[in-house]
N, C-alpha and C positions, 0 to 999 in steps of 0.2 A: 504494500500500500504506500502510495506517495500522495502527499497533500501539498498544495500551494495555498498559502494564506496571504492575502493582499491587504494593504492598509494605505490610508493617506489621501483618498479621494475627497471631494467636497465641492463647495461653491466658492468661486473667486471672481473678482472683477478683472476685466481685461487689463493686461499689463502685470498682473500679479503672478505669484509663484505657488506651486504645490510640489510636494515630494511624495512619490509612491514607493512603497516597499513591498517586496514579495519574498516570503521565506518558504523554502522547500523543506519538508520533513518526511520521515518514514524510512522505508527500505531503499536507501540510496547507495549505490556502488560508486557511481560517478555521474557528474553533470556535464553534458556536452555543450549546452547552450542555455541561456535564460534570456528572456526578453519580454517586451510588451507589445500587444496589439490593441487596436481600438476599433470600435464599431459605433458609428453615429446612426441615428434613426434613418431608415431607408437606404442605408449604404452598406457595402460589403465590409467585412472585417479586414483591416489593413495593418501591416507591420509598422510599428512606430520606431522601435529600437531593439537591438539584440546584442548581447555580448557572448562571444564564443570562447570555449575553453582555450586558454593561451592568452586571452586578453583582447583579441580583435573585436571591434564594435562595428555595427551597421546602424545607421540612422536614416529614416525617411528624409527625403529632400525637404519636405514641408516643415520639419522640426529642426533641421541643422542650424546651429548657431543659437538655438533657444533651449533645447533639451539636451541633457547629458545622462548617459547610462553608466552605472558603475556596479561593481559586485564585491561582496565580501565572501570569499570562498570558504573561510572557516565557519561562517554562519549559514552557508547555502542560501544567501540572500542577494537579491538584485534590487537596485534602486533606480528610480527615474526622477531626476530633478528637472522640473518643468518651469522655465522662466518665460517672461514676456508672453504670457498666455493670451490667446486670441479666442473669440467666440467660436471660430471654426474648429478649435481643439475640443469642443464639447463632445463627449462620447462616453461609452462604457469602456474602460480600459481593462484588458485581460492580461494576466501574467501567463507566460508560456514557458515550459522548460522541456528540454530533451534530456531524459534521465535514463541511465542504465541501472537496473535493479540488481544485475550481476553482469559479469563480463560477457559481452556479446548480446545481451538482451536489453533493448532500450525501447522507449516509447515516448510519445508526446503527452504532456500533462498540461491542464489548464486550471487557472484559478476561477473563482466564482464571479469575478468582475467587480470593478469599483467605479462608481459614477464620478465623472469630472464635468462640472458645469462652469462655463466661463460667461459671465454676463457682460454686456456691452455698456 
């Protein structure tokens, strides 16, 4: 069993900041990647940011320069620092992790989602 627990969503005015956290727990052998996706009403879920084992990061073009992703490997936790938030950042943000429960056996896991609302 693997669980992803998210925290940090909320309501903020445009230009403000929020920090999301996602902690993975359970039967974890290794973590290959952790990141954040978001889904706005009527839109498809999209990748926001991802950190891959070894430290490489991917960020969507729409958030580059405003969002930063980081991880604490000792805590199996990933963070998304969101600055200069815009109303178009409003969405449910989902944590995602590619986790091996033992060598050679991995799967994708999702958090329950946390709402981020940016008012204009």
